[in-house]
N, C-alpha and C positions, 0 to 999 in steps of 0.2 A: 637112211640114217638123216638124223639131223649134223649139221659138221660141227655145230657149236656144241655139242654134249659126249664127250667120248665113250664109247660101248664099254659096255664090263670088261670082256678080254680086252683090250687096248688097256685099261686100268688097272687089270692085274697084271698084263706084261710090263708095263711100265714103273709100278709098283716093285715087282718082281725082279726088273731089272738095275731098279735102285739100290733095291737091297744087296744085289751082288756086287754093286760100287765096293762098297763098305768091306765087303768079302777079298775081292781084290787082294787088300794088303795084309788079313789074315788068315787068309788060307792058298795053298801051293795048287791044290787037287782040287777042282772044280769039276759039275757036270756041263756035256757038252753046252754052247750056247746058242740052242735053238730055240729058246724062252729070247735071249737079244733080238735073235735076226727077227723072229719072226715080229717084236715092238718095232725094230727099226721098218721093217717092209711096211707094217699101218702106218707108221710115222711119215715114211714118206709120199703113201700114198693119199695118207687125208692132208698134207701138204699141199700136194699137187693138185687135189681137186677145188682146194680153197684160195683158188688163184696165186698160188707162191708165185709162181712162173712169172708175174708182173710185177708182184708188190716185196718179192725175197728171193728173186732168181739166184742169188749168189751163197746163200745162206741153201737154198733150194737143191742148187747143183752139187754144192760142196757134199751134202747128205745124197744124192742120188750118188756120188763117186765112192766116197765113203763106204754105201751099202753094197756096193760092187766086190771091192776090194775085200771088207768082211765074208760075201759071200765065198770069192776065192781063194779067202786063207782059209776058210771053214773047208771049201773039196782038197787044199792038201794037208789037212791035219792038222791045221795050225791054230789050234781051238782059243790059244791065248789072246793070240793077235786078231781072232775072228771075231772074239769075247770083245776086245779093247775099240776095233772099228765100229761092230755095230751099234755097243751104248755111244759113243762119237757121231754117230750116225743121223742115231735116235735124236740127240740131244739139237744137232745142226735142224734136222726136218722139223721140229718140236719150234724149235727158235724160228722158222721162214712161216713156221704156220701161224706162230702170234703174231707176226709182221703184219702179216695177209689179214689176217682180222684186226688187226689195230688201224691198217688203212682201210679197209671197207668198213669202218665203224669210223672212223672220219671222216668219209667221203662222204656216207649215208648223212651225217648228222649237219655236211657243211652244206648240204642240198636241203635237206628236211628247214633248217633255220633259215635259211633264204626263203622260202615259201610261207613260213608262220609270221616271218618280217613282212615280208608283201601282204599277208592277210591281214596283218594288225595296220598297217597302212593303211591298207583299203576301206579297215572297219574304222578306222581314225582313234584307234586304241595306244596307250603307252608301251613302245616296243621295249619289253624288258631281255633284251639280252643276256645281262650278266646273269640272269637266274639258269639257263641254259650253259654255260660258259664251261669250257671242258677241264677236267684237274691237267696237269701240267703233264707233257709228253716226257716219259723216260730219256737220263742222256744220256749218249755214247759212253759212260762209264765204265773202266775197265779195272780187274783189284779190286779190293775190299770186301769180298764178299759176304764177312759176317756182317762187317758196316751195310751195305747197301741192302741187306736180308731185313733187318732191325731198321733201316728206314722206309723199307715199305711197310712191316707192320704195323710203324708208329704214322704212317701217312693215312688220316679218317675216311679221304674218299676210296684210295685204294687198298685199307686192309682188307677188306671184307670179300675181297677177289682172288680170284688164282688161288684154290688153298693148294689143289696139286701140285699146280708149278710148282708154289713157293715149298711144300713139302720134298720134292723132290730135289729141290735146290739143296736146302738146306740137310739131305741125306750128303750131297757131293760136298758140301763145302765141309761136313764133318769127315769124310774118308780121305780127303787133303789132308789131315793131321795125322792118320793112320798110315797113309801110304808108304811105300819101299821109296828109299833113294831114284830107282828107276823107273818106279813108277807114278811116281809125284808130278813131272811135268805132262803126263795124262790125263791124272783125278785133277790136275788145278785148270785142263782146259776145258773138261768137263764141268767143272764148276761153274766159270765163265757161262756157259754156254747156256749152262740151268738158271743160274742166275739172271739174266739177262731174259730168257725165256720165261720168268717168274714177273720181273718188271711189267717187259710188253703185253703179257697177258694182263695182268691187273688191271693194268693200263687202260685193254681193249676191251674188257668188263662192264668196267666204271663207262666207258663212253659206249656201250651197250647200254646197258643198265640207264644214261643219260638218254639215249635215243627211245627208248620204251616214253620217257617223259613228255619228251617231244615231238613225238607220234601223238598221245594223245592229246596235248594242247594245240593241235594242226588240226585233230578231228572238232575238236568242240571249236575253235575257230569256223570251220566250213559250215556246221550248223549253223551258227550264230551268223554267218554270212547270207545262208540259205532264206532264215527267217524274215532276214532282215527285206530283201529280196522280194520276200513275199506281200510282205508291208504295205512297202512299196509298190508292188501290184493291185492289191486291196484299194489303198489309196487313190491310184492311179484310174482304176475302173470306177471308184467311187467321184470324183471329180467327171468323169466323162458322163457320168448315169445323169448327173444334176446337168450338164451342158445339154444331154439332151432332151432331157424334162423342159429346161426354160425355153429351148430353142421351138418344141411341140406349144407352146404355150404362146411362145411369137407367132407362129403360122397358123393358130387355132383365131389371132387377133387380126393376122392380116387377110385372114381368109374374109374374115364378116365384111369387115372393111371394104373388099373388095366386090361385094356380091352387084354392086352399084352397076357395076360394067363387066361383062362376060366376060370378052377379050380381058381384063386386068385382072381379073380371079383367075383365069385361066391359066396367064403368066405366071403370076404368083406361085399356084398351087406347083407347077411343073416345077419352081428354081426349090418350093420348100422342098419339093419330096427325091428329088435329088440330094437337097444338103440333108434332109432326115436319113435317106437309104446309107448314104458315108456316114455320117456319125453312129448307125445302127451298127454297120462294121465296123468301125472303130472299136464300138462301146462291144459288138462280139469278141472280138479280138482281146481285147484286154482282160475279160472276162474267160478268155480260153487260157488268157496266159497266167491270169491268177489261180486257175484251178488247177492248170500244171505246175506251176511250185507248192501249191498245197500238197498236191498229191507225193512231190520229191519231197517234202516235209512232213509228211506223216511216214513215211519208209524210211528216215534218217533217225526220226525218232523212235518208231517201234525197231531199225535194226531189221528188218523184212521189208520183202518186194509185198509190192499188191499184188491183188489176183487181177488177169489178165482183163482189161477192156473191151467192150466193142457200143459203140453209141447207136440206139434205132429211137423209133420211134416212142418208145416208153420212156427213154434215157439216158443215164449211162448204166450199162451192165455189166456187170463183175464177172467172171464165171469160175467158181472153184470145181474143178473136173472129180473123175471117179475118184482120185489117189486121194485125193485128200480122205478118204474113208477108210477102213480095212473093208471088205468084200462083206457084203449082208449086215454092216453094221452103222452107227450114227455116231461111234466120237469120234472127236476130229482129230487127225494126227497132229501131231505138235506142231511142221513146219504150216500146214492149212490155219491153226491155231494162231503163230506168229503174222499169220498175211490178215489174217482177218483183225488181227491187233493192229495191224496200219490201216486196214479200211476202216477201221474203228477213226481212229483221229484223222483221215481224210474226211468224213462224212460231218464232223464236228467243225473243223476249218473249213469247211464249204460251205457249210450253213445249208446242209438239205434238208426239204420240208416234209418227206417223206422213204423210206424206206421198204420195200417189198423185198422178200424171200421165197423163191417159189426151187423147192425138191421136181427133181428128178428122175427116170432109172430108164434101162432099154428095156424091152419087152419078153427078157426071160423071165419064166416065172409064174406065179401065182399073180395075176392082178392084182389082188386084195392086199396081200403080202407087198407088193411093189407101190401102192399107194401108201401102207404105215412106214412105209422105210423110206418115201421122199417126204411124207411129212415131220421126221423127225429127225431128218437130217435140214428139213428148214429148221424146225424148233433146233437145231443143236446148232446152226448158226446163227439165229437170230440170239441167242444166252450168250454167243460169242462175244456179237456187237453191242451189247446191252453191259457186257464185260468191262467192253475198250468203253466205256464211256458216251455211248449213244441212248441218249433217252428212250424207252421202254415203248411211250406210247407211239413214236417217231416205228417201230416195224412190225410189223405184220407178217405172218411164216406161214407157207400152204404148203401141200404136197401134190404132185399134179401125176405120178405114178408115170407111166409111159405115153400116158395122151399127149407129149406137144414132143414129136422128137425131131432133134435137127439133121438125122443122119439118117442114112439104110440100117433099119436092125439086122438085117441083113447076112451082115460080113462083122467081125470082132472088131474091126475100126469103128463103122458106124457105132455102132454099140458102144463104145469108147465113149465116145463124142455124146451122147443119147444121156451116158450117167454125169449129170453136173447138179451143181445148185450155182444158180441164178440171184446175184443180189443186185437188184433194181433202185437205183438210184435218182430220187426227183429232186432236181437243184432249179431254187427259181432265178 
């Protein structure tokens, strides 16, 4: 269960307990407080699992003691005392939960804001920290319950949050005015706890909403940083290619000049071959970095991972395993379709010259059926790539049936490896 969302049972119990707050003043005979005890137990458990021991130890301790006292009173047959103690214990636990939630949200906000600011500085963007400023934290005020609830409802940044807590607080405040003299201190104490819980819960939920905006900003900045790094890598690779071309032209000029003397020619040849090798290695490394960043950018844009990649003499080979299709079918699964969108983005950014799609099956079943299935699957992958933006003229599809296994068809593991679609990307 998500700790940020009360369960229906917990909501029912807390609302029932709130109704009984008012009923305490109007009726001397009430049913046994089993509902109040259950609500208090669940509230204490919820606070404990929300790190209240770290952020609200005093309130959590009071709730645990109050719950124990309520259970003892119930065992002794003192139902009115048990009800009163259970309501106060639940209120203490809810206050502990609200404090813990607010502290956790504020800590997360500070950490993510620091990361966003660092990214903005890295990208040389104006840091607008005011856009993510938190609402004012609730003061440690006491009393004036009705006025505090009115102020909370009038605050434009907080009024849309903590509806349940504000309802419980209003019910507790209303119950104070109808409480008998001997019940008034307990009613006042309960109202104070619930008003405080409403103030802190509204603040916590407002911070959590701001954290969602901050998280979206962080993801957008991450994507922008990756795009800029990819652009810089492409520019570096182009510069190195130009330098390599210039060096090659100079090498040819020197080679012609040194033809008159064999020894001089050989010396120049050796020197230039070494320089060409070093430069080619640098250019290759830069190209590898460019392609790696292109793959990363494609995954961020598509929101999905690329298919597994291997390299061989054919080029870059991306492999869709058999689970990309239902058994005997040629319709792509949603996960496989998402991966192909990422692959299409990568093919476009990398500037691939051609793409070949090859479908393969295991050796089970009729060869003709396997051949047709592999062809249909290859065509499905081709259509997905074209749909992702790859020019149709660049993509060829063919079915190979079971003719090119990569593992032993004599066992299930080998057959699973043989059921695949390979996307071979030729990059200049």
